[in-house]
N, CA, C and O atoms as a DFTB+ gen file, in Angstrom:
440 C
 N C O
     1  1       0.762      -1.250      -0.074
     2  2       0.138      -0.058       0.086
     3  2       1.039       1.336       0.213
     4  3       1.931       1.632       1.008
     5  1       0.445       2.071      -0.894
     6  2       1.457       3.195      -0.970
     7  2       1.002       4.451      -0.293
     8  3       1.841       5.272       0.078
     9  1      -0.441       4.671      -0.089
    10  2      -1.208       5.691       0.483
    11  2      -1.190       5.290       1.902
    12  3      -1.476       4.185       2.363
    13  1      -0.723       6.603       2.672
    14  2      -0.998       6.410       3.894
    15  2      -1.890       7.441       4.492
    16  3      -1.984       8.533       3.930
    17  1      -2.607       7.169       5.671
    18  2      -3.780       7.778       6.028
    19  2      -3.217       8.368       7.490
    20  3      -2.844       7.621       8.395
    21  1      -3.216       9.832       7.575
    22  2      -3.030      10.530       8.669
    23  2      -4.203      10.988       9.232
    24  3      -4.975      11.697       8.588
    25  1      -4.434      10.617      10.497
    26  2      -5.475      11.036      11.394
    27  2      -5.320      12.491      11.671
    28  3      -4.693      12.653      12.718
    29  1      -5.627      13.463      11.172
    30  2      -5.349      14.937      11.326
    31  2      -5.949      15.380      12.594
    32  3      -5.371      16.247      13.250
    33  1      -7.003      14.889      12.982
    34  2      -7.849      15.332      14.457
    35  2      -6.921      14.913      15.405
    36  3      -6.586      15.639      16.340
    37  1      -6.410      13.610      15.201
    38  2      -5.342      13.230      16.107
    39  2      -4.143      13.668      16.291
    40  3      -3.533      13.547      17.353
    41  1      -3.641      14.296      15.112
    42  2      -2.311      14.783      15.245
    43  2      -2.537      16.117      15.753
    44  3      -1.561      16.691      16.234
    45  1      -3.546      16.657      15.734
    46  2      -3.761      18.188      16.276
    47  2      -4.300      18.138      17.575
    48  3      -4.357      19.178      18.232
    49  1      -4.779      16.865      18.124
    50  2      -5.419      16.764      19.386
    51  2      -4.900      15.984      20.536
    52  3      -5.335      16.098      21.682
    53  1      -3.854      15.104      20.133
    54  2      -3.026      14.394      20.785
    55  2      -2.285      14.830      21.524
    56  3      -1.221      15.157      20.998
    57  1      -2.393      15.078      23.056
    58  2      -1.189      15.776      23.848
    59  2      -0.190      15.354      23.624
    60  3       0.672      16.233      23.616
    61  1       0.263      14.140      23.371
    62  2       1.540      13.766      23.113
    63  2       2.251      14.179      21.799
    64  3       3.473      14.242      21.659
    65  1       1.295      14.458      20.836
    66  2       1.744      14.980      19.545
    67  2       1.751      16.605      19.340
    68  3       2.435      17.185      18.496
    69  1       0.942      17.170      20.186
    70  2       0.451      18.474      19.729
    71  2       1.961      19.426      20.420
    72  3       2.441      20.504      20.069
    73  1       2.380      18.423      21.545
    74  2       3.703      19.411      22.234
    75  2       4.961      18.947      21.820
    76  3       5.998      18.942      22.484
    77  1       4.741      18.450      20.352
    78  2       6.188      17.858      19.574
    79  2       6.652      19.346      19.044
    80  3       5.899      20.262      18.714
    81  1       8.055      19.345      19.048
    82  2       8.723      20.391      18.641
    83  2       8.568      20.019      16.987
    84  3       8.093      18.953      16.596
    85  1       9.065      21.111      16.082
    86  2       9.260      20.975      14.781
    87  2       9.912      19.763      14.789
    88  3       9.340      18.841      14.208
    89  1      10.847      19.574      15.248
    90  2      12.062      18.340      14.923
    91  2      11.486      17.270      15.269
    92  3      11.571      16.262      14.568
    93  1      10.727      17.303      16.529
    94  2      10.176      15.771      16.745
    95  2       9.043      15.466      15.886
    96  3       8.760      14.282      15.704
    97  1       8.274      16.501      15.267
    98  2       7.182      16.157      14.373
    99  2       7.900      15.512      12.916
   100  3       7.572      14.456      12.373
   101  1       8.738      16.264      12.561
   102  2       9.400      15.676      11.427
   103  2       9.709      14.243      11.430
   104  3       9.370      13.395      10.605
   105  1      10.443      14.107      12.547
   106  2      11.103      12.657      12.682
   107  2       9.707      11.620      12.787
   108  3       9.618      10.518      12.244
   109  1       8.776      12.209      13.536
   110  2       7.597      11.019      13.930
   111  2       7.043      10.815      12.383
   112  3       6.801       9.669      12.004
   113  1       6.864      11.827      11.585
   114  2       6.299      11.607      10.399
   115  2       7.189      10.572       9.208
   116  3       6.879       9.555       8.588
   117  1       8.236      11.295       9.264
   118  2       9.289      10.324       8.610
   119  2       9.119       8.785       8.965
   120  3       8.921       7.932       8.099
   121  1       9.197       8.563      10.077
   122  2       9.289       7.244      10.778
   123  2       8.318       6.524      10.358
   124  3       8.414       5.347      10.009
   125  1       7.078       7.356      10.371
   126  2       5.673       6.617      10.222
   127  2       5.585       6.210       8.777
   128  3       5.087       5.146       8.406
   129  1       6.044       7.023       8.072
   130  2       5.992       6.906       6.138
   131  2       7.052       5.729       6.166
   132  3       6.705       4.768       5.478
   133  1       8.139       5.610       6.742
   134  2       9.012       4.420       6.341
   135  2       8.430       3.229       6.965
   136  3       8.699       2.165       6.406
   137  1       7.572       3.181       8.172
   138  2       7.063       2.124       8.696
   139  2       5.840       1.505       7.792
   140  3       5.675       0.292       7.658
   141  1       5.113       2.379       7.268
   142  2       3.908       2.309       6.568
   143  2       4.638       1.465       5.117
   144  3       4.015       0.537       4.601
   145  1       5.742       1.828       4.666
   146  2       6.313       1.142       3.459
   147  2       6.652      -0.037       3.703
   148  3       6.297      -0.938       2.943
   149  1       7.498      -0.315       4.942
   150  2       8.088      -1.569       5.260
   151  2       7.322      -2.536       6.301
   152  3       7.610      -3.732       6.348
   153  1       6.529      -2.081       6.969
   154  2       5.778      -2.524       8.160
   155  2       6.644      -3.000       9.432
   156  3       6.310      -3.743      10.356
   157  1       7.611      -2.474       9.239
   158  2       8.583      -2.682      10.523
   159  2       9.656      -1.585      10.416
   160  3       9.940      -1.028       9.355
   161  1      10.291      -1.291      11.738
   162  2      11.523      -0.222      11.776
   163  2      12.497      -0.931      12.380
   164  3      12.197      -1.880      13.105
   165  1      13.973      -0.517      12.136
   166  2      14.965      -1.334      12.882
   167  2      14.843      -0.569      14.309
   168  3      14.140       0.432      14.441
   169  1      15.667      -1.195      15.456
   170  2      15.387      -0.390      16.678
   171  2      16.789       0.220      16.965
   172  3      16.845       0.808      18.045
   173  1      17.836       0.207      16.292
   174  2      18.972       0.652      16.701
   175  2      18.782       2.283      15.972
   176  3      18.356       2.571      14.854
   177  1      19.286       3.198      17.102
   178  2      19.285       4.567      16.881
   179  2      19.921       5.309      15.769
   180  3      19.450       6.332      15.272
   181  1      21.122       4.675      15.379
   182  2      21.672       5.008      14.097
   183  2      20.864       4.680      12.728
   184  3      20.843       5.517      11.826
   185  1      20.369       3.748      12.637
   186  2      19.601       3.359      11.492
   187  2      18.290       4.244      11.773
   188  3      17.906       4.863      10.781
   189  1      17.484       4.429      13.016
   190  2      16.594       5.309      12.957
   191  2      17.006       6.709      12.518
   192  3      16.319       7.243      11.648
   193  1      17.934       7.288      12.965
   194  2      18.359       8.666      12.531
   195  2      18.434       8.532      11.124
   196  3      17.769       9.427      10.603
   197  1      18.959       7.796      10.302
   198  2      18.989       7.975       8.886
   199  2      17.798       7.945       8.430
   200  3      17.453       8.735       7.552
   201  1      16.985       7.055       8.933
   202  2      15.450       7.018       8.315
   203  2      14.672       8.164       8.319
   204  3      13.769       8.407       7.519
   205  1      15.142       9.057       9.490
   206  2      14.342      10.170       9.967
   207  2      15.187      11.345       9.184
   208  3      14.624      12.438       9.134
   209  1      16.174      11.260       8.714
   210  2      16.811      12.136       8.060
   211  2      17.410      13.369       9.051
   212  3      17.168      14.567       8.897
   213  1      18.210      12.799      10.054
   214  2      18.746      13.674      11.052
   215  2      20.131      12.921      11.513
   216  3      20.479      11.761      11.292
   217  1      20.718      13.831      12.135
   218  2      22.061      13.138      12.690
   219  2      21.827      12.500      13.931
   220  3      20.829      12.816      14.578
   221  1      22.722      11.526      14.406
   222  2      22.534      10.691      15.418
   223  2      22.145      11.516      16.684
   224  3      21.196      11.144      17.373
   225  1      22.992      12.831      17.058
   226  2      22.864      13.637      17.896
   227  2      21.371      14.046      17.981
   228  3      20.731      13.685      18.969
   229  1      20.837      14.703      17.106
   230  2      19.537      15.364      16.694
   231  2      18.380      14.101      16.738
   232  3      17.199      14.337      16.996
   233  1      18.757      13.085      16.524
   234  2      17.788      11.994      16.802
   235  2      17.723      11.588      18.386
   236  3      16.690      11.261      18.971
   237  1      18.734      11.654      18.832
   238  2      18.664      11.317      20.301
   239  2      17.973      12.249      21.178
   240  3      17.460      11.921      22.248
   241  1      17.978      13.542      20.639
   242  2      17.325      14.320      21.310
   243  2      15.719      14.279      21.161
   244  3      14.943      14.572      22.071
   245  1      15.401      13.928      20.055
   246  2      13.888      13.698      19.844
   247  2      13.246      12.512      20.180
   248  3      12.047      12.510      20.457
   249  1      13.936      11.483      20.184
   250  2      13.607       9.812      20.358
   251  2      12.800       9.829      21.437
   252  3      11.656       9.387      21.324
   253  1      13.296      10.381      22.748
   254  2      12.367      10.178      23.989
   255  2      10.734      10.465      23.634
   256  3       9.874       9.748      24.146
   257  1      10.446      11.360      22.893
   258  2       9.154      11.959      22.954
   259  2       8.450      11.029      21.716
   260  3       7.272      10.686      21.818
   261  1       9.181      10.693      20.669
   262  2       8.759      10.193      19.525
   263  2       8.602       8.716      19.896
   264  3       7.607       8.141      19.453
   265  1       9.445       8.053      20.637
   266  2       9.461       6.799      20.574
   267  2       8.106       6.337      21.681
   268  3       7.964       5.153      21.986
   269  1       7.446       7.093      22.057
   270  2       6.155       6.714      22.760
   271  2       5.086       6.041      21.786
   272  3       4.113       5.436      22.235
   273  1       5.307       6.173      20.563
   274  2       4.458       5.969      19.450
   275  2       4.832       4.678      18.805
   276  3       4.182       4.378      17.804
   277  1       5.776       3.854      19.208
   278  2       6.234       2.684      18.596
   279  2       6.605       1.737      19.829
   280  3       6.894       2.223      20.922
   281  1       6.584       0.554      19.628
   282  2       6.796      -0.730      20.199
   283  2       7.881      -1.593      19.885
   284  3       8.158      -1.816      18.706
   285  1       8.494      -2.080      20.781
   286  2       9.821      -3.116      20.173
   287  2       9.060      -4.366      20.485
   288  3       8.396      -4.522      21.509
   289  1       9.214      -5.302      19.466
   290  2       8.929      -6.529      19.378
   291  2      10.040      -7.571      19.842
   292  3      11.213      -7.274      20.066
   293  1       9.524      -8.741      19.940
   294  2      10.464      -9.830      20.260
   295  2      11.598     -10.083      19.465
   296  3      12.678     -10.520      19.864
   297  1      11.244      -9.741      18.165
   298  2      12.484      -9.704      17.168
   299  2      13.394      -8.869      17.233
   300  3      14.485      -9.230      16.792
   301  1      13.275      -7.559      17.765
   302  2      14.043      -6.751      18.116
   303  2      13.739      -5.620      17.020
   304  3      14.691      -4.890      16.749
   305  1      12.482      -5.381      16.336
   306  2      12.149      -4.331      15.461
   307  2      11.071      -3.504      16.135
   308  3      10.487      -3.814      17.174
   309  1      10.867      -2.322      15.349
   310  2       9.822      -1.481      16.009
   311  2       8.739      -1.687      15.316
   312  3       8.886      -2.077      14.157
   313  1       7.324      -1.470      15.869
   314  2       6.246      -1.492      15.366
   315  2       5.354      -0.162      15.919
   316  3       5.608       0.469      16.945
   317  1       4.317       0.083      15.036
   318  2       3.494       1.162      15.391
   319  2       1.978       0.413      15.043
   320  3       1.534       0.110      13.936
   321  1       1.399       0.243      16.300
   322  2       0.152      -0.324      16.436
   323  2      -0.860       0.413      15.635
   324  3      -1.463      -0.081      14.681
   325  1      -1.012       1.645      16.087
   326  2      -1.876       2.939      15.315
   327  2      -1.864       2.350      13.443
   328  3      -2.845       1.939      12.823
   329  1      -0.816       2.458      13.057
   330  2      -0.657       2.244      11.723
   331  2      -0.737       0.738      11.220
   332  3      -0.969       0.431      10.051
   333  1      -0.525      -0.121      12.214
   334  2      -1.034      -1.646      11.726
   335  2      -2.592      -1.478      11.741
   336  3      -3.161      -1.766      10.688
   337  1      -3.316      -1.073      12.733
   338  2      -4.800      -0.714      12.699
   339  2      -5.169      -0.274      11.327
   340  3      -5.908      -0.968      10.630
   341  1      -4.633       0.958      10.883
   342  2      -5.222       1.418       9.778
   343  2      -4.797       0.616       8.227
   344  3      -5.511       0.496       7.231
   345  1      -3.520       0.186       8.425
   346  2      -3.230      -0.579       7.350
   347  2      -4.299      -1.918       7.326
   348  3      -4.741      -2.279       6.236
   349  1      -4.624      -2.510       8.357
   350  2      -5.754      -3.701       8.349
   351  2      -7.095      -2.941       7.776
   352  3      -7.595      -3.294       6.709
   353  1      -7.517      -2.111       8.388
   354  2      -8.840      -1.183       7.885
   355  2      -8.563      -1.010       6.255
   356  3      -9.332      -1.588       5.486
   357  1      -7.687      -0.375       5.832
   358  2      -7.475      -0.074       4.387
   359  2      -7.279      -1.558       3.623
   360  3      -7.608      -1.565       2.436
   361  1      -6.880      -2.550       4.071
   362  2      -6.990      -3.865       3.176
   363  2      -8.367      -4.268       3.253
   364  3      -8.917      -4.643       2.217
   365  1      -8.949      -4.244       4.248
   366  2     -10.166      -4.696       4.471
   367  2     -11.308      -3.844       3.387
   368  3     -12.268      -4.407       2.860
   369  1     -10.996      -2.552       3.223
   370  2     -11.757      -1.784       2.420
   371  2     -11.387      -1.985       1.165
   372  3     -12.284      -2.078       0.327
   373  1     -10.239      -2.078       0.819
   374  2      -9.735      -2.376      -0.557
   375  2     -10.268      -3.682      -0.898
   376  3     -10.706      -3.740      -2.047
   377  1     -10.354      -4.792      -0.181
   378  2     -10.838      -6.175      -0.651
   379  2     -12.243      -6.045      -0.912
   380  3     -12.621      -6.653      -1.915
   381  1     -13.355      -5.238      -0.095
   382  2     -14.810      -5.191      -0.174
   383  2     -14.904      -4.263      -1.541
   384  3     -15.726      -4.633      -2.379
   385  1     -14.074      -3.015      -1.839
   386  2     -14.330      -2.454      -2.847
   387  2     -14.027      -3.097      -4.440
   388  3     -14.528      -2.797      -5.524
   389  1     -12.997      -4.096      -4.073
   390  2     -12.652      -4.886      -5.064
   391  2     -13.965      -5.950      -5.565
   392  3     -14.180      -6.170      -6.757
   393  1     -14.549      -6.381      -4.772
   394  2     -15.603      -7.452      -4.552
   395  2     -16.669      -6.662      -5.385
   396  3     -17.139      -7.122      -6.425
   397  1     -16.983      -5.579      -4.921
   398  2     -18.198      -4.454      -5.428
   399  2     -17.872      -4.207      -7.053
   400  3     -18.779      -4.146      -7.883
   401  1     -16.525      -4.082      -7.376
   402  2     -16.111      -3.717      -8.716
   403  2     -16.295      -4.745      -9.443
   404  3     -16.790      -4.687     -10.569
   405  1     -15.875      -5.915      -8.815
   406  2     -16.052      -7.383      -9.942
   407  2     -17.208      -7.528     -10.177
   408  3     -17.581      -7.670     -11.341
   409  1     -18.083      -7.530      -9.129
   410  2     -19.674      -7.795      -9.246
   411  2     -20.485      -6.837     -10.113
   412  3     -21.564      -7.143     -10.620
   413  1     -19.879      -5.648     -10.246
   414  2     -20.314      -4.412     -11.183
   415  2     -19.903      -5.190     -12.856
   416  3     -20.644      -5.548     -13.772
   417  1     -18.778      -5.216     -12.739
   418  2     -17.965      -5.787     -14.043
   419  2     -18.810      -6.958     -14.596
   420  3     -19.113      -6.980     -15.788
   421  1     -19.169      -7.871     -13.792
   422  2     -19.766      -9.198     -14.375
   423  2     -21.139      -8.901     -14.668
   424  3     -21.673      -9.412     -15.653
   425  1     -21.826      -8.042     -13.827
   426  2     -23.191      -7.591     -14.208
   427  2     -23.274      -7.092     -15.723
   428  3     -24.045      -7.493     -16.596
   429  1     -22.177      -6.008     -15.820
   430  2     -22.323      -5.172     -17.024
   431  2     -21.804      -6.240     -18.233
   432  3     -22.154      -6.056     -19.399
   433  1     -21.055      -7.220     -17.896
   434  2     -20.599      -7.944     -19.088
   435  2     -21.760      -9.123     -19.446
   436  3     -21.783      -9.570     -20.593
   437  1     -22.597      -9.550     -18.569
   438  2     -23.630     -10.394     -18.865
   439  2     -24.857      -9.686     -19.746
   440  3     -25.843     -10.347     -20.073
C-alpha cells in the first residue's frame, strides 16, 4: 500500500503530538512513512536517525518523545500499532471495494 492515512484530528489533538517540537514532528512523520512502506523499523538509533533524516545527536534529542508511538517486538524491531490498525482497515476496505467492482463488471458483461 502506497497511500498512508494520517488522522489529522488525532495529530492536532493528541497531547503527546501537540507538544512535539518541529524536529520531533518531522522525525515522527518520516518514521511513520518508512514504517508504512516496510511494516517494521529497525530499533537501533543509528538506523532510525538515517531514516528520520537527521544526525544521531539530533535523533537522540527527539527520540524520547517520538518513541512513545512505537513498540519494540520480540524480533528486536519496532512497530506502530496505530498504523497496523490503519493498514488492516485499508486492506479490508480495498478487498470490499474490489468485490463490489468485480460484481459490477460481471453484471455489465452479462
